[in-house]
Structure formats: C-alpha cells, structure tokens
C-alpha positions in Angstrom: -32.6 11.7 -8.1 -33.1 9.9 -11.5 -32.7 5.8 -11.1 -30.7 4.0 -13.6 -31.4 0.4 -14.3 -28.9 -2.3 -16.2 -29.6 -5.6 -17.7 -27.7 -8.6 -16.8 -25.5 -8.0 -19.9 -24.5 -4.4 -18.8 -24.5 -5.2 -15.3 -21.5 -8.1 -16.1 -20.0 -5.7 -18.1 -19.3 -3.3 -15.4 -17.9 -6.0 -13.1 -15.6 -7.5 -15.7 -14.2 -3.9 -16.2 -13.7 -3.5 -12.7 -12.2 -6.8 -12.6 -10.0 -6.0 -15.6 -8.9 -2.6 -13.8 -8.6 -4.3 -10.4 -5.7 -7.1 -12.1 -4.5 -4.8 -14.3 -4.4 -1.5 -12.8 -2.3 1.1 -14.7 -0.1 -1.7 -16.9 -1.9 -1.3 -19.8 -0.7 2.8 -20.2 -4.0 3.8 -20.4 -5.2 2.1 -23.4 -7.5 -1.0 -22.7 -5.9 -4.3 -23.4 -7.4 -6.5 -26.5 -8.9 -9.7 -25.4 -5.7 -11.3 -26.8 -3.4 -9.1 -24.9 -5.3 -9.4 -21.6 -5.3 -13.2 -21.6 -1.7 -12.9 -22.2 -1.1 -10.5 -19.6 -2.8 -13.1 -17.2 -0.9 -15.9 -18.0 2.4 -14.2 -17.4 1.7 -11.9 -14.5 -1.2 -14.0 -12.5 1.2 -17.1 -11.3 4.5 -14.6 -10.3 2.1 -12.2 -8.3 0.2 -14.9 -6.4 4.3 -16.6 -5.8 5.8 -13.1 -5.0 2.8 -11.0 -3.3 4.6 -8.1 -1.2 2.7 -7.6 2.4 3.0 -4.0 3.2 2.4 -2.8 6.9 3.3 0.4 9.0 4.1 -0.2 12.7 6.3 -0.5 15.6 8.8 -3.7 15.4 7.4 -6.3 17.2 4.3 -4.8 18.0 0.9 -4.8 16.2 0.5 -3.3 12.2 -0.7 -0.2 13.0 -1.8 0.3 9.3 -2.1 -2.2 6.6 -1.1 -0.8 3.2 -3.5 -0.8 0.2 -3.4 -0.1 -3.7 -5.1 3.6 -2.9 -2.9 4.5 0.3 -0.5 7.4 -0.2 2.8 7.1 0.2 5.2 10.3 1.2 5.8 11.3 -2.1 1.9 11.7 -2.3 1.3 8.9 -5.1 -0.5 5.6 -4.3 0.7 2.3 -3.4 -0.6 1.1 -7.0 1.6 3.8 -8.7 5.0 2.0 -7.1 6.4 -1.4 -8.1 4.8 -4.0 -6.6 5.2 -7.1 -8.9 8.5 -8.9 -9.2 9.6 -11.9 -11.4 12.2 -12.8 -8.8 11.6 -10.8 -5.1 15.4 -9.3 -4.5 16.9 -10.8 -1.6 18.4 -7.4 0.0 16.5 -6.1 2.6 15.0 -3.6 3.4 12.8 -4.4 0.1 12.3 -0.8 -1.5 9.5 -0.1 -3.9 10.1 2.8 -6.1 7.5 5.1 -7.7 6.9 4.5 -11.1 5.1 7.9 -11.6 7.6 9.9 -14.2 9.3 12.6 -12.4 8.8 11.1 -9.2 12.2 10.9 -7.1 10.7 8.6 -4.2 13.0 5.4 -4.1 10.8 3.6 -1.5 7.2 3.4 -0.9 6.9 5.0 3.0 3.6 5.1 4.5 2.6 9.0 6.4 0.4 8.6 9.2 -2.9 10.9 9.2 -5.1 12.7 10.9 -8.6 12.3 9.3 -7.9 13.4 5.7 -4.7 15.2 6.6 -1.1 14.2 6.6 1.0 15.0 9.7 3.1 17.5 10.0 6.8 17.8 10.2 8.8 19.0 13.5 9.2 22.2 11.2 5.6 22.3 10.9 5.4 21.8 7.1 3.6 18.9 5.1 5.3 16.1 3.7 4.7 17.5 0.5 6.7 20.6 0.8 9.8 18.0 1.9 11.8 16.3 -1.1 10.4 13.0 -1.9 14.2 11.4 -2.3 16.0 9.8 0.6 16.8 11.9 3.4 13.2 14.1 2.9 14.8 17.5 3.4 12.6 20.3 3.7 12.0 22.3 0.8 10.6 25.6 2.8 13.2 25.7 5.5 16.8 25.3 6.4 16.7 24.2 9.8 14.9 20.8 9.2 17.2 17.9 8.9 14.4 15.7 7.4 11.0 14.9 7.9 9.9 13.8 11.5 7.0 14.0 13.0 5.9 14.6 16.5 2.9 12.9 16.1 2.1 9.9 18.8 0.2 7.1 17.1 -3.0 5.6 18.8 -1.2 2.4 19.9 0.8 4.7 22.4 4.3 4.7 20.4 5.8 7.8 18.5 5.6 8.0 15.0 9.4 7.7 14.5 9.3 4.6 16.3 7.4 3.3 13.3 8.3 1.8 10.2 7.1 1.1 6.9 7.7 -2.8 6.1 7.6 -4.8 2.9 7.8 -8.6 3.6 6.9 -11.9 1.5 4.4 -14.3 2.3 7.1 -16.5 4.4 8.6 -13.9 6.0 5.0 -12.4 7.3 4.4 -15.9 8.4 7.3 -16.2 10.2 6.4 -13.2 12.5 3.2 -15.3 13.1 0.6 -12.6 10.9 -2.0 -13.7 8.4 -1.6 -13.7 5.0 -5.0 -14.6 3.6 -6.1 -16.0 0.1 -4.2 -16.0 -2.5 -5.4 -13.3 -4.8 -4.7 -12.0 -8.5 -5.0 -8.1 -7.9 -2.3 -5.8 -8.1 -0.9 -4.1 -5.3 -3.1 -5.8 -2.4 -0.2 -4.9 -0.1 -1.3 -5.9 3.6 -5.3 -5.9 2.6 -6.3 -9.7 3.4 -10.0 -8.6 4.5 -12.5 -5.6 5.4 -11.0 -5.8 8.7 -7.5 -4.7 7.3 -9.2 -1.2 6.3 -9.2 -0.4 10.3 -6.4 0.9 12.1 -4.8 -1.8 14.0 -5.6 -0.6 17.5 -9.7 -0.3 16.3 -9.4 -3.9 14.6 -8.2 -5.7 18.0 -6.7 -8.5 16.2 -2.8 -8.9 15.1 -3.4 -7.4 11.9 -6.7 -7.7 10.4 -7.1 -11.5 10.5 -10.4 -11.7 11.4 -9.6 -13.6 14.6 -10.1 -11.1 17.3 -7.8 -10.9 20.0 -9.6 -11.4 23.7 -9.0 -8.4 25.9 
C-alpha cells in the first residue's frame, strides 16, 4: 500500500474543507461558496443554529433515548437527517416539530427514524421493508393491500416494542426540562442529538440517560 504524505498546508486545506462541509452541508447546492459567500453564510446561519438547535432522539416517552440521531442517520424515507430541514430562523411553536425532507421529489413530511438490525432496517408486519411503503403520512404499503401502514413487530433491546417508541424533536430548553444533557454549542449542521462519542452508541449500551458521558450506576 502506497503511503501519501501531506505537508502542513495540504493538511490544513483538508481540515478546512471538512470544517466547511460540516458547517455548510448541502446548502451550497454542490458548488463551493467563495470565501466572501462562506463568511456571509456563517454570519447569518451560525448564531441562529446555536440558538435554535434541535435535538432529535428515538425512544419510549419517559424512558432512555434508545437512539440519538446524527447527520447521517437515515429516515423512513431512506434519506439522511442532514437532508431534512434542520435550521430555523424561528422555531415553530406547534408540536410535534416536523422536519420535512428537502430532497426533490420526496414526499416525506417529517423526519422519522426506523430501527435497524445491523445494517438493515426492520420489516413491517406485512413482511415488506420501509422503502416498500409510501414515505407520505400513513406509510401505506406499495406492495400489498392488507397493510394499513408501516408497523414493525421488532422489540427494541430496551425491552419495549418498536411501536411504543417515537422520534422526538425538541429544543434545547425542552431537552433540559426532561433532564437530558445538551452538550456544548457547536456551529455544525444537522447535529441532531449527538453531543459526544458515546452518543453514537444505542442507549442501552451507553448505560447512561442519553450519551451525556455521565454513566449511570447499576
């Protein structure tokens, strides 16, 4: 295997690029901002992103966060969290908060996590996969007529049925009111519920309320 060596300026250029990607995401439409556009974008977006960050988790109400959602976490519609609307100048007052998919042609009205077994999403009771169902509200199956909407018989490793779980989108104040950690303010796009490395673990593995880094005594 050939080893590639980069000088300090090249390493900085790579770091700067990934910093740009984590901040801008897909907002540049696939064409890199000029330095002036990038600075203008940061001046506009970063203050509201820090102020109005939304935390996204999947769990049983009143229980642990079984899954904390990050930028790459897939939605029922198969698109990733970062491909949904996650930035707001003013957070809507209605609840539940809905984060529609921004991918052209997708009819997903709100981000919704689907549990996975390894790399694969769970099946519906009708034996079909999430992608065999409509991404629109109701999630009717496109392959059979007996299915009244996607519902999985899967039991989460927290011990509760998948149907007892919900995808929760909440503000910083709402999350604090639940007694859950919020982490540090960060400028990056679509961070969802991630606040540290342990946030990448499922809740039952982290042995903590929701990836706070403060382990529960058992």
